[in-house]
C-alpha positions as CSV (number, residue, x, y, z in Angstrom):
1,M,-0.2,0.0,0.0
2,K,2.9,2.2,0.4
3,T,3.3,3.3,-3.2
4,L,-0.2,5.1,-2.6
5,T,-1.0,8.7,-1.9
6,L,-4.0,10.6,-2.1
7,A,-2.2,12.8,-4.6
8,G,-0.4,11.1,-6.8
9,L,-0.6,7.0,-7.3
10,A,1.3,6.3,-10.3
11,A,3.0,3.3,-9.0
12,P,1.6,0.1,-8.7
13,L,0.5,-1.2,-5.5
14,A,2.1,-4.0,-3.9
15,L,-0.7,-4.4,-1.1
16,L,-2.7,-6.8,-0.3
17,S,-3.5,-8.1,0.0
18,A,-8.4,-11.0,-1.3
19,C,-12.1,-31.5,-9.6
20,A,-12.0,-33.4,-12.6
21,A,-9.8,-36.2,-13.7
22,P,-6.1,-36.7,-12.3
23,M,-3.9,-34.1,-12.9
24,T,0.2,-33.6,-13.4
25,A,2.2,-31.7,-10.9
26,D,5.8,-32.0,-11.5
27,A,8.0,-29.1,-11.1
28,P,10.2,-28.2,-13.4
29,P,13.8,-29.9,-12.8
30,A,15.5,-26.3,-12.5
31,M,13.3,-25.4,-9.3
32,H,15.2,-26.9,-6.3
33,H,13.1,-26.5,-2.8
34,G,14.6,-29.2,-0.3
35,A,14.0,-31.9,-2.4
36,A,10.3,-31.1,-1.8
37,P,8.1,-34.5,-2.7
38,D,5.8,-34.1,-5.8
39,G,3.0,-35.6,-4.3
40,G,0.9,-36.4,-1.3
41,G,0.9,-38.9,1.6
42,A,2.4,-39.5,4.9
43,A,6.0,-39.4,3.8
44,A,5.8,-36.1,2.1
45,A,3.6,-34.7,5.4
46,R,6.5,-35.4,7.4
47,H,9.0,-34.1,5.3
48,Y,6.9,-30.6,5.1
49,V,6.5,-31.0,9.0
50,D,10.2,-31.5,9.6
51,R,11.1,-28.4,7.3
52,I,8.9,-26.5,9.4
53,A,10.4,-27.3,12.4
54,R,14.0,-26.8,11.0
55,L,13.6,-23.4,8.9
56,D,10.6,-21.6,10.6
57,D,10.4,-22.6,14.1
58,A,14.4,-22.6,14.4
59,G,17.2,-22.4,12.0
60,P,16.9,-18.9,10.0
61,M,13.6,-18.7,11.5
62,L,11.6,-17.2,8.7
63,N,8.3,-16.3,10.6
64,A,6.3,-17.8,7.4
65,V,4.0,-20.0,9.1
66,I,2.1,-19.0,12.4
67,A,0.4,-22.3,12.9
68,H,0.2,-25.9,11.6
69,D,-0.6,-29.2,12.0
70,R,2.4,-31.5,13.4
71,G,-0.1,-34.6,12.9
72,A,-0.7,-33.9,9.4
73,A,1.2,-37.5,8.3
74,A,-1.0,-39.3,10.2
75,K,-4.3,-37.8,7.7
76,A,-2.5,-37.7,4.4
77,D,-2.4,-41.5,3.3
78,A,-6.4,-41.3,4.1
79,L,-6.7,-38.6,0.9
80,R,-5.0,-41.2,-1.8
81,G,-7.3,-41.6,-4.8
82,T,-8.4,-38.0,-4.8
83,P,-7.6,-35.2,-7.2
84,L,-5.1,-33.6,-5.0
85,A,-4.1,-37.2,-3.1
86,G,-3.2,-35.3,0.3
87,R,-0.9,-32.8,-0.9
88,T,-0.1,-30.1,1.8
89,V,-1.3,-26.7,1.5
90,L,-0.7,-23.9,3.8
91,V,-3.3,-21.2,3.8
92,K,-3.0,-17.3,4.3
93,D,-4.2,-16.3,8.0
94,N,-7.3,-14.0,6.7
95,I,-8.8,-17.4,4.9
96,E,-11.0,-19.1,7.4
97,T,-9.9,-22.7,8.6
98,R,-11.7,-24.8,11.0
99,E,-8.2,-25.7,13.1
100,W,-6.9,-22.3,14.3
101,P,-8.2,-18.5,14.4
102,T,-7.8,-16.6,11.4
103,T,-6.2,-13.0,12.7
104,A,-5.0,-11.4,9.4
105,G,-2.0,-11.4,11.9
106,S,-3.7,-8.7,14.3
107,E,-3.9,-9.0,18.1
108,A,-7.5,-7.9,18.2
109,L,-8.3,-11.3,16.0
110,R,-6.1,-13.5,18.0
111,S,-9.5,-15.2,19.3
112,N,-11.2,-15.3,15.8
113,A,-11.8,-19.1,16.0
114,T,-14.8,-19.3,14.3
115,G,-14.8,-23.2,13.6
116,R,-15.8,-22.9,10.1
117,D,-14.2,-23.4,6.6
118,A,-14.1,-20.6,4.1
119,P,-15.9,-22.4,1.1
120,L,-12.6,-22.4,-0.5
121,I,-10.8,-24.3,1.9
122,A,-14.2,-26.6,1.7
123,N,-13.4,-27.2,-1.8
124,L,-9.9,-27.9,-1.2
125,R,-10.5,-30.7,1.6
126,A,-13.3,-32.1,-1.1
127,A,-10.4,-32.5,-3.7
128,G,-8.0,-34.4,-1.0
129,G,-6.0,-31.0,-0.3
130,L,-4.6,-31.3,3.1
131,V,-4.8,-28.2,5.3
132,L,-0.9,-28.2,6.9
133,G,-1.0,-24.7,8.7
134,K,-1.8,-20.9,8.5
135,T,1.1,-18.5,7.0
136,N,2.1,-15.2,8.4
137,L,0.9,-11.9,6.3
138,S,1.3,-8.1,6.1
139,E,-1.1,-7.3,8.8
140,W,-4.8,-6.7,7.9
141,A,-3.3,-7.4,4.5
142,N,-1.3,-4.3,4.4
143,I,-4.2,-2.0,4.2
144,R,-3.4,0.0,7.8
145,S,-0.7,1.9,6.9
146,T,1.3,3.9,4.1
147,H,4.7,3.4,6.4
148,S,4.4,0.0,6.6
149,T,7.3,-2.8,6.2
150,S,5.5,-5.8,4.0
151,G,5.3,-9.3,5.8
152,W,5.3,-7.9,9.5
153,S,2.6,-8.8,11.8
154,A,1.7,-8.4,15.5
155,I,0.8,-12.2,15.6
156,G,3.9,-13.6,13.1
157,G,6.5,-10.9,13.3
158,L,8.4,-10.4,10.0
159,T,8.7,-13.1,7.7
160,R,12.0,-13.7,6.0
161,N,12.8,-14.1,2.3
162,P,14.5,-17.6,2.2
163,H,16.6,-16.4,-0.8
164,A,17.8,-13.3,1.3
165,T,16.7,-13.4,5.1
166,D,17.5,-9.6,5.3
167,R,15.3,-8.8,2.7
168,N,11.8,-8.6,2.1
169,S,9.0,-11.2,1.1
170,C,6.8,-8.4,-0.3
171,G,2.9,-8.4,1.0
172,S,0.9,-9.0,1.6
173,S,1.0,-12.9,1.3
174,S,4.4,-12.8,2.5
175,G,4.0,-15.9,4.4
176,S,2.6,-18.0,1.4
177,G,5.6,-16.8,-1.0
178,A,8.1,-17.5,1.7
179,A,7.1,-20.7,2.6
180,V,6.4,-22.4,-1.1
181,A,10.2,-20.9,-1.9
182,A,11.3,-22.7,1.5
183,G,9.8,-26.0,0.7
184,L,7.4,-25.9,3.6
185,A,4.4,-27.3,2.0
186,W,3.4,-28.4,-1.6
187,A,1.9,-25.4,-2.4
188,A,0.1,-22.5,-0.6
189,I,-2.8,-20.1,-0.8
190,G,-2.6,-16.4,-0.8
191,T,-4.8,-13.4,-1.1
192,E,-4.6,-10.2,-3.4
193,T,-6.9,-6.8,-3.9
194,D,-3.3,-5.6,-5.8
195,G,-0.2,-7.3,-6.0
196,S,-0.5,-9.3,-2.9
197,I,-0.1,-12.9,-4.6
198,T,1.8,-11.8,-7.5
199,C,4.7,-9.6,-5.3
200,P,5.7,-12.2,-2.8
201,A,5.6,-14.8,-5.6
202,S,8.2,-12.7,-7.9
203,V,10.5,-11.9,-4.9
204,N,10.3,-15.3,-3.3
205,G,10.7,-16.7,-6.7
206,V,7.6,-19.0,-7.2
207,V,4.6,-19.5,-9.3
208,G,1.7,-16.9,-8.5
209,F,-1.7,-16.6,-9.7
210,K,-4.2,-14.2,-9.1
211,P,-7.3,-15.6,-10.8
212,T,-10.3,-13.8,-12.6
213,V,-12.3,-12.1,-9.2
214,G,-15.4,-14.6,-9.3
215,M,-13.5,-17.8,-10.0
216,V,-12.8,-18.2,-5.9
217,S,-15.3,-17.6,-3.4
218,R,-14.5,-15.2,-0.9
219,T,-16.9,-15.8,1.8
220,H,-15.7,-16.2,5.2
221,V,-12.2,-14.3,4.1
222,I,-11.1,-11.3,5.9
223,P,-11.9,-8.5,3.3
224,I,-10.3,-5.4,2.0
225,S,-12.4,-4.6,-1.2
226,H,-14.9,-7.1,-3.0
227,S,-14.3,-5.4,-6.2
228,Q,-10.7,-6.1,-6.3
229,D,-10.4,-9.4,-3.6
230,T,-9.3,-12.8,-4.7
231,A,-7.7,-15.9,-3.5
232,G,-5.3,-17.6,-5.4
233,P,-2.4,-20.3,-5.7
234,M,1.2,-20.0,-4.9
235,A,3.4,-23.1,-6.0
236,R,6.7,-24.2,-7.9
237,S,4.9,-24.8,-11.1
238,V,2.2,-23.3,-13.3
239,A,1.1,-27.0,-13.2
240,D,1.0,-27.3,-9.7
241,A,-1.1,-23.6,-9.3
242,A,-3.2,-24.7,-11.8
243,M,-4.2,-28.1,-9.9
244,L,-4.5,-26.2,-7.0
245,L,-6.7,-23.4,-8.5
246,T,-8.7,-26.4,-9.9
247,A,-9.8,-27.4,-6.5
248,I,-9.9,-24.4,-4.7
249,A,-12.3,-22.6,-7.3
250,G,-16.1,-23.0,-7.9
251,P,-19.5,-21.1,-7.3
252,D,-20.7,-19.7,-3.9
253,P,-24.3,-18.4,-3.1
254,A,-23.1,-16.4,-0.8
255,D,-20.8,-14.7,-3.2
256,P,-22.5,-13.3,-6.4
257,A,-19.5,-12.5,-8.0
258,T,-18.7,-16.5,-8.4
259,A,-21.9,-16.9,-10.6
260,E,-20.1,-17.6,-13.7
261,A,-17.2,-19.7,-11.8
262,A,-18.4,-23.2,-12.7
263,S,-18.5,-22.7,-16.5
264,H,-14.8,-21.8,-16.2
265,R,-13.3,-23.7,-13.6
266,T,-13.0,-27.4,-15.4
267,D,-9.5,-28.9,-15.1
268,L,-7.0,-25.8,-15.5
269,A,-3.9,-28.0,-15.3
270,A,-5.1,-30.4,-18.0
271,G,-3.1,-30.1,-21.3
272,L,-0.6,-27.4,-19.8
273,D,2.3,-30.0,-20.4
274,A,1.5,-29.7,-24.1
275,S,0.6,-26.0,-24.8
276,S,2.7,-24.0,-27.1
277,L,3.9,-20.8,-28.0
278,R,4.0,-21.2,-31.6
279,G,2.1,-18.3,-33.2
280,V,0.7,-16.9,-30.1
281,R,1.2,-12.9,-30.1
282,I,1.9,-11.4,-27.0
283,G,1.7,-7.9,-26.2
284,V,5.0,-6.4,-24.2
285,L,4.6,-3.3,-22.4
286,T,7.5,-1.5,-23.2
287,N,7.0,1.2,-20.4
288,Q,6.6,-0.9,-17.5
289,V,9.8,-2.8,-17.9
290,G,11.7,-0.1,-15.7
291,D,15.3,0.7,-15.3
292,I,16.8,-1.9,-13.1
293,P,19.6,-3.1,-15.3
294,G,19.6,-6.8,-14.2
295,V,15.4,-6.6,-14.4
296,T,16.1,-5.3,-17.9
297,A,18.6,-7.8,-19.2
298,L,16.6,-10.8,-18.1
299,F,13.4,-9.5,-19.6
300,E,15.6,-9.6,-22.7
301,Q,16.5,-12.8,-21.9
302,A,12.7,-14.2,-21.5
303,K,11.6,-12.1,-24.7
304,A,14.4,-14.0,-26.5
305,D,13.5,-18.0,-25.1
306,L,9.4,-16.4,-25.8
307,E,10.5,-15.8,-29.5
308,A,12.4,-18.9,-29.7
309,A,9.3,-20.9,-28.6
310,G,7.5,-19.1,-31.6
311,A,5.8,-16.6,-29.3
312,V,5.1,-12.8,-31.6
313,L,5.9,-10.4,-29.4
314,V,4.2,-6.7,-30.4
315,P,5.5,-3.7,-28.3
316,I,2.9,-1.5,-26.8
317,A,4.1,1.9,-25.3
318,Y,1.2,2.4,-22.6
319,E,1.3,4.8,-19.7
320,P,-1.7,4.7,-16.9
321,D,-3.8,7.4,-16.1
322,P,-2.6,8.2,-12.8
323,K,-6.1,9.0,-12.2
324,M,-6.8,5.4,-12.5
325,Y,-4.6,4.6,-9.0
326,E,-6.4,7.9,-7.3
327,D,-10.0,6.4,-7.8
328,E,-8.3,2.8,-7.0
329,F,-7.4,4.1,-3.8
330,A,-10.8,5.7,-2.7
331,V,-12.5,2.7,-4.1
332,L,-10.6,0.5,-1.4
333,L,-11.0,3.1,1.5
334,Y,-14.7,3.2,1.0
335,E,-15.1,-0.9,0.8
336,L,-12.8,-1.6,3.5
337,R,-15.0,0.4,6.0
338,E,-18.1,-1.5,4.5
339,D,-16.7,-4.7,3.8
340,L,-14.6,-5.4,6.8
341,G,-17.2,-4.0,9.3
342,A,-19.4,-6.5,7.8
343,Y,-17.1,-9.2,8.6
344,L,-16.5,-8.1,12.0
345,A,-20.0,-8.0,12.8
346,G,-20.9,-11.3,11.1
347,S,-18.0,-13.6,13.2
348,P,-19.2,-16.0,15.6
349,A,-16.3,-15.7,17.6
350,D,-16.0,-13.8,20.5
351,I,-13.5,-10.9,19.2
352,P,-13.0,-7.4,20.8
353,I,-13.7,-5.7,17.5
354,R,-16.8,-5.4,15.3
355,T,-16.0,-2.5,13.2
356,L,-13.5,-0.7,11.8
357,D,-13.3,2.0,14.3
358,D,-13.5,-0.6,16.8
359,A,-10.1,-2.1,15.1
360,V,-8.5,1.8,15.1
361,A,-9.6,2.1,19.0
362,F,-8.0,-1.1,19.8
363,N,-4.6,-0.3,17.6
364,I,-4.6,3.0,20.1
365,A,-4.8,1.2,23.3
366,H,-1.9,-1.7,22.3
367,A,0.0,0.8,20.5
368,D,3.0,-0.9,21.8
369,T,2.3,-4.1,20.1
370,E,0.6,-3.1,17.3
371,M,1.7,0.2,16.4
372,R,5.7,0.2,17.3
373,W,6.9,0.2,13.9
374,F,4.1,1.8,11.7
375,D,0.9,3.8,12.0
376,Q,-2.6,3.2,10.9
377,D,-3.3,6.4,8.7
378,I,-4.9,4.2,5.8
379,F,-7.7,2.9,9.0
380,V,-8.2,6.3,9.7
381,M,-8.6,7.6,6.0
382,A,-11.1,5.0,5.5
383,Q,-13.1,5.9,8.7
384,D,-14.4,9.2,6.9
385,A,-14.8,7.3,3.5
386,D,-18.5,7.3,3.7
387,D,-19.7,9.0,0.3
388,P,-21.7,6.1,-1.4
389,A,-21.7,8.7,-4.6
390,A,-18.1,9.6,-4.7
391,Y,-17.5,5.8,-4.1
392,E,-19.4,5.0,-7.1
393,K,-17.8,7.5,-9.3
394,A,-14.5,6.1,-8.3
395,R,-15.0,2.4,-9.1
396,T,-16.8,3.3,-12.4
397,N,-13.8,5.5,-13.4
398,S,-10.9,3.1,-11.8
399,L,-12.5,0.2,-13.7
400,R,-12.9,1.6,-16.8
401,L,-9.4,3.3,-16.9
402,A,-7.8,-0.1,-16.2
403,K,-10.2,-2.7,-18.0
404,D,-12.1,-1.0,-21.3
405,E,-9.3,1.3,-22.1
406,G,-6.8,-0.7,-20.4
407,I,-6.4,-4.4,-20.6
408,D,-9.4,-4.8,-23.1
409,A,-8.4,-2.0,-25.3
410,L,-4.9,-3.0,-25.3
411,M,-5.6,-6.6,-26.4
412,E,-7.8,-5.8,-28.8
413,Q,-5.9,-2.9,-30.6
414,H,-2.9,-5.1,-30.9
415,D,-4.6,-8.3,-31.4
416,V,-2.8,-10.1,-28.3
417,R,-3.4,-12.7,-26.1
418,V,-1.9,-11.7,-23.0
419,L,0.3,-8.7,-22.0
420,L,4.0,-9.0,-20.7
421,A,5.8,-7.3,-18.4
422,P,8.3,-8.1,-15.4
423,T,6.4,-8.4,-12.6
424,T,8.7,-6.4,-9.8
425,G,12.2,-5.8,-9.1
426,P,14.4,-7.7,-6.8
427,A,13.6,-8.0,-2.9
428,W,14.6,-5.0,-1.1
429,P,16.0,-5.0,2.2
430,S,13.6,-5.3,5.2
431,D,13.3,-1.9,7.2
432,L,10.8,-1.6,10.5
433,I,12.1,1.8,11.0
434,Y,11.8,3.3,7.6
435,G,9.2,1.2,6.0
436,D,9.3,-0.5,2.3
437,N,11.5,0.8,-0.4
438,Y,9.6,-0.8,-3.6
439,P,11.5,-0.9,-7.0
440,G,9.3,2.2,-8.7
441,G,8.3,1.9,-12.7
442,V,8.7,-1.8,-12.8
443,G,5.1,-4.1,-14.0
444,A,1.7,-3.1,-14.7
445,G,0.2,-5.4,-12.5
446,S,-2.4,-2.9,-11.1
447,L,-4.2,-3.4,-14.5
448,A,-5.2,-6.8,-13.6
449,A,-6.2,-6.2,-10.0
450,I,-8.8,-2.9,-11.0
451,A,-10.1,-5.2,-13.9
452,G,-10.6,-8.0,-12.0
453,T,-8.7,-10.0,-14.7
454,P,-6.0,-13.0,-14.8
455,H,-2.5,-12.2,-13.5
456,L,0.2,-14.8,-13.8
457,T,3.9,-14.7,-12.5
458,V,6.6,-17.4,-13.6
459,P,10.2,-16.9,-12.1
460,M,12.2,-15.3,-14.8
461,G,15.5,-15.7,-13.2
462,A,17.8,-13.6,-10.5
463,V,19.5,-10.6,-10.1
464,E,22.4,-11.0,-8.0
465,G,20.5,-14.2,-6.4
466,L,17.5,-12.4,-5.7
467,P,14.7,-13.8,-7.7
468,V,12.5,-11.8,-10.4
469,G,9.3,-12.8,-11.9
470,L,7.8,-12.4,-15.4
471,S,4.1,-11.4,-15.6
472,F,1.2,-12.6,-18.0
473,M,-2.1,-10.7,-17.9
474,G,-5.0,-11.6,-19.7
475,G,-8.7,-10.5,-19.9
476,K,-11.6,-11.8,-17.7
477,W,-12.2,-15.4,-17.6
478,A,-9.2,-16.1,-19.7
479,D,-7.4,-18.0,-16.6
480,R,-6.7,-21.2,-18.5
481,D,-5.4,-19.4,-21.6
482,V,-2.9,-17.5,-19.2
483,L,-2.0,-20.2,-17.4
484,A,-0.8,-22.1,-20.8
485,I,1.5,-19.4,-22.2
486,G,2.5,-19.3,-18.7
487,A,3.4,-23.1,-18.6
488,A,5.3,-22.9,-22.2
489,Y,7.2,-19.9,-21.0
490,E,8.4,-22.1,-18.3
491,R,9.6,-24.7,-20.7
492,A,11.2,-22.4,-22.6
493,R,12.9,-20.5,-20.1
494,T,16.9,-20.5,-20.4
495,A,18.0,-18.4,-17.5
496,P,19.0,-20.3,-14.2
497,L,16.9,-19.6,-11.3
498,A,18.0,-18.7,-7.6
499,V,18.1,-21.3,-4.8
500,P,17.3,-20.3,-1.5
501,D,20.2,-20.1,1.0
502,F,18.4,-19.3,3.9
503,A,21.1,-16.3,4.6
504,P,21.4,-12.7,4.7
505,W,22.1,-11.3,1.1
506,Q,25.9,-11.6,0.1
507,Q,27.2,-8.6,-2.1
């Protein structure tokens, strides 16, 4: 959220953060994550529980996992024969699971034990997924302060990047990204409002997919914005991400946005191993590459790999209207007050807050733990965002600029199937005193975030050992197409990938 000001919001948000036949889920050979098992079962579950003990609870103490099921192995083999076959999944701690409280990282929700599964978690279990635990996140999905440090929460502390433990894991699905990179589970679920799946996936060197808003239910997920929130998969390969998305997607009568999900869910992983780039027209967002030499060099190599595999690259000079970001922020403030208030009021748990005003008051009363490092200026702004006419105008305009005159127009005018750009720059040093230092000028993920359309990031390589992702963005409900193109790039990629060393960055 830090890139936002009310006056000028030209930089992308790095926020927030929301089965059918058997599918293959083999990670590409170049991916190294502690020799992580490809499948499920008791042995795999024991492997992941052991790694959490060695790398998250001890050793480098990544702080990626808030709570986990140490007895997961005893449950895994019973799930054989299901689509996910007991594969372990870690879940961001703003998504309700029946085993643990859902805290959004805040002490105010430490007692938010609802005893229920979000529909997406019920879908996951029905497909044979094994819920291994809850992951840390940027507190309140990074919507509390313009000065925050991504990856920090009062509940979980600061999540560390496995590739450089003194560098940031980005937010708000920081724990999910770091956990997958560290090999603490087969895959994880994050949520995104603008950048909160794709940024942590990029800087942690994993695959992240923000699906079309409405592909996955948001019921019983602590919200920011019903216009932009969605859960999505984070995994070691595009096939794994597609496999997990197939499991969690689907319609939910309580979430009107999902009315069309059943017709688009299908088996999103089927056929990805045969997807081709031959003749695929890809729009290259030339103004969103930035000026970081290492990122530019990796992007040139990625473009060469795409062309060598048969893709047709179409340069597109695009500059977003700054009003798009300003209006997006107005939408998020208004919907935060409304949507978060509705969630808090409806929680069946015994919690001390029931409104946004209550949350603000709680933070003041507990400033020593909640506001030692940064304040709650966004929460305070949202308290006053109560003009429905201004909100409707802002939403209409931001959606028009991002979708109608953004993604949709660019794809139609240039006759391309996806838009391409680096996702973001390498991870920056974590600094709780000064806050985040996002790499400006790199990426265009806010287009897909505001438009509610799919955005996939795939590891592109590394700059000085720090991972960088490559973004593929498509039109509404083009999730399967975006995944197929990303999987084909994954096979064509020639750049070596970073391997986590669980140590501070070395010059």
